C-alpha positions in Angstrom: 105.8 103.7 109.4 103.7 103.0 112.5 102.1 99.6 112.0 103.4 96.4 110.5 101.3 93.3 109.7 102.9 89.9 109.9 100.8 86.9 108.9 101.6 84.0 111.2 101.1 80.3 110.4 103.6 79.0 112.9 106.1 78.0 110.2 109.8 78.8 110.1 109.1 81.1 107.2 106.6 83.2 109.2 109.2 83.4 112.0 111.7 84.8 109.4 109.1 87.5 108.6 108.5 88.2 112.3 112.3 88.7 112.9 112.5 91.1 109.9 109.5 93.0 111.2 111.2 93.4 114.5 114.1 95.2 112.8 111.6 97.6 111.1 109.7 98.1 114.3 112.8 99.1 116.2 114.0 101.4 113.4 110.6 103.2 113.2 109.3 102.7 116.7 106.4 100.8 115.1 103.9 98.3 116.3 103.7 94.8 115.0 100.3 93.3 114.3 100.8 89.6 114.4 98.0 88.1 112.4 96.9 84.4 112.6 94.2 83.1 110.4 92.1 80.5 112.2 90.7 78.4 109.4 87.3 77.4 110.8 84.5 76.7 108.4 81.6 79.1 108.3 79.4 76.1 109.4 81.2 75.8 112.7 81.5 79.5 113.3 77.8 80.3 112.7 76.4 77.1 114.1 73.9 77.2 117.0 74.6 73.6 117.9 76.2 73.5 121.3 78.7 70.8 120.3 80.0 72.7 117.3 80.1 75.9 119.4 82.2 74.1 121.9 84.5 72.8 119.2 84.9 76.4 117.9 85.9 77.7 121.3 88.3 74.8 121.7 90.2 75.6 118.5 90.2 79.4 119.3 91.7 78.8 122.7 94.2 76.3 121.3 95.3 78.8 118.6 95.6 81.6 121.2 97.9 79.5 123.4 100.0 78.4 120.5 100.2 82.0 119.3 101.3 83.3 122.7 104.1 80.7 122.7 105.2 81.6 119.2 105.5 85.3 120.0 107.7 84.6 123.0 110.9 85.8 121.3 113.9 87.7 122.6 114.1 89.9 119.5 110.5 91.2 120.2 111.6 92.6 123.6 110.6 96.3 124.0 108.5 96.1 120.8 104.7 96.5 121.0 103.2 93.3 119.5 99.5 93.0 119.1 98.3 89.4 118.4 95.2 89.2 116.1 93.2 86.0 115.5 90.7 86.2 112.7 88.3 83.5 111.4 89.4 83.9 107.8 89.9 81.0 105.5 92.2 82.6 102.9 95.2 85.0 103.0 93.7 87.3 100.5 91.7 88.9 103.4 94.9 90.2 105.0 94.2 93.5 103.2 91.0 93.9 105.2 93.0 93.8 108.4 95.5 96.3 106.9 92.7 98.7 106.1 91.0 98.3 109.5 94.2 99.1 111.4 95.7 101.6 108.9 98.8 99.5 108.5 101.8 100.6 106.5 103.4 97.4 105.3 102.8 93.6 105.3 105.9 91.4 105.9 105.4 87.7 105.3 107.5 84.6 104.7 107.3 82.5 101.5 108.3 78.9 100.8 108.9 79.9 97.1 112.2 78.1 96.7 111.9 77.3 93.0 112.5 80.9 91.8 112.0 84.6 91.9 108.6 84.4 90.2 107.5 81.4 92.2 108.4 83.3 95.4 105.7 85.8 94.6 103.0 83.5 93.1 102.9 80.8 95.7 99.3 80.3 96.9 99.2 82.4 100.1 101.8 85.0 99.1 100.1 85.5 95.7 96.8 86.3 97.3 98.3 88.8 99.7 100.3 90.6 97.0 97.4 90.7 94.6 94.9 92.1 97.0 97.2 94.3 99.1 96.9 98.1 98.7 100.1 98.6 100.8 103.6 97.4 100.2 104.3 93.7 100.8 107.8 92.5 101.8 108.3 88.8 101.0 111.1 87.1 103.0 112.3 83.8 101.5 115.0 82.8 103.8 116.3 83.4 107.3 117.2 87.1 107.3 120.9 87.0 107.9 121.1 90.7 106.8 118.1 92.9 107.7 119.7 96.2 106.9 118.8 96.9 103.3 121.7 99.1 102.1 121.3 98.4 98.3 117.9 98.1 96.8 117.1 97.4 93.1 113.8 98.9 92.0 112.3 97.6 88.8 109.4 99.1 86.8 108.5 99.7 83.2 108.9 103.5 83.6 105.4 104.1 82.5 103.1 106.8 83.8 101.2 104.4 86.0 104.5 103.3 87.7 105.0 106.8 89.1 103.0 106.3 92.3 104.8 103.0 93.3 108.1 104.6 92.4 107.4 107.6 94.7 106.2 105.2 97.5 109.4 103.1 97.1 111.6 106.2 97.2 110.0 107.4 100.4 110.3 103.9 102.0 113.9 103.4 101.2 114.9 106.9 102.2 113.5 106.1 105.6 115.5 102.9 105.6 118.6 104.8 104.5 119.0 102.5 101.6 120.5 103.4 98.2 117.9 102.7 95.4 119.2 101.5 92.1 116.8 101.8 89.2 116.9 99.2 86.4 115.4 99.2 82.9 115.3 95.8 81.4 115.4 95.8 77.6 114.0 92.8 75.9 114.7 91.4 72.4 111.0 91.5 71.3 108.4 94.1 70.3 109.3 96.1 73.4 112.9 96.5 72.4 114.1 100.1 72.5 117.3 101.8 71.4 119.6 103.5 74.0 118.3 106.9 73.1 114.6 105.7 73.3 115.2 104.2 76.8 116.9 107.3 78.1 114.1 109.5 76.8 111.5 107.3 78.4 113.3 107.3 81.8 113.9 111.1 81.6 110.2 111.8 81.0 109.3 109.4 83.8 111.6 111.1 86.4 110.6 114.6 85.3 106.9 113.6 85.7 107.5 111.8 89.0 109.6 114.3 91.1 111.4 116.5 88.6 114.7 115.1 89.6 116.5 114.3 86.3 119.8 113.8 88.2 118.5 110.4 89.3 119.2 109.2 85.7 122.7 108.4 86.9 121.1 105.8 89.2 119.4 104.0 86.3 121.0 100.9 84.8 120.0 99.7 81.3 120.1 95.9 81.1 119.5 93.8 78.0 118.3 90.3 78.8 115.9 87.6 77.6 113.3 88.1 80.4 112.4 90.8 82.9 113.0 88.5 85.8 116.4 87.4 84.6 117.5 90.9 83.9 116.5 92.0 87.4 118.3 89.2 89.1 121.4 89.5 87.1 121.7 93.2 87.8 120.9 92.6 91.5 123.8 90.3 91.7 126.1 92.8 90.0 125.3 95.6 92.5 125.1 93.3 95.5 121.5 94.1 96.2 120.0 93.3 99.6 116.4 93.6 98.3 114.5 93.7 95.1 111.5 96.0 94.8 109.0 95.9 92.0 105.8 97.7 90.9 102.9 95.2 90.5 99.5 95.4 88.9 97.6 93.9 91.7 94.6 91.9 90.7 95.4 91.9 87.0 98.2 89.5 87.9 101.9 89.7 88.5 102.4 88.1 85.0 101.4 91.5 83.5 104.8 92.8 84.6 106.8 89.5 85.0 106.6 88.0 81.6 108.8 85.4 80.2 110.5 82.4 81.8 113.0 82.5 84.6 116.3 80.8 84.3 116.0 78.0 86.9 119.7 78.0 87.6 119.8 81.7 88.6 116.4 81.9 90.2 117.0 78.9 92.4 120.0 80.7 93.9 118.2 83.9 94.5 117.4 84.3 98.2 116.8 88.0 98.1 113.8 89.5 99.8 111.2 91.0 97.4 109.1 94.1 98.2 106.0 94.9 96.0 104.4 98.3 95.5 101.0 98.2 93.9 100.3 100.3 90.8 
């Protein structure tokens, strides 16, 4: 891991993300690309009118000053931090910056306090996750613990989930984290017997890396929704992070179907990392 993108909107949530990125940067000797989206209209940016050009310069200088002050943090000492100000209007364009700089991960804060699903489909966070071709780590709260020792990785163990699984394995080996795999069995048309689940997982692991021994790290959970099953199991193993395979632009709902128990989800403050299928 060499480059980490952190979208900055000067909120406390973006500072949570920045602090988490600092931990990653020190562990990997990586550079932080602190990205601020300056929301200027195209009319102002492309205008030839002197007054509007002056207004554009004023807002740019103001943003740069505020940005410099925001990045003046003790925990960023000895870390290479490159501030980037872009004239974007939506967070979906973060992926363009990621491609331009060959970044490895995006770490961002989310105000999604109403649940696990909502943490991922809040307006800005959703756009980043849906469009990002690299992993996205969503931080919901102040990162009291930034060493991820136990990680729960959830997928449907289909062939298309192999790539995100391998990417997640590589990521968490680098972080020296133990990865727990979870298969959530639902009481609907996707219900499978124990033998059917084990066969599906065995075929998946054999196709992924040939390591069938990892079956001992797979938990089979029966629950009423994918989200609830993931969260319940995460609580059981004391997970520090939840990782999931997502379908990008086809929508997170393709994987996260069913309603979330408000009581459980509201108490979930775990960070979530997404790996695109």
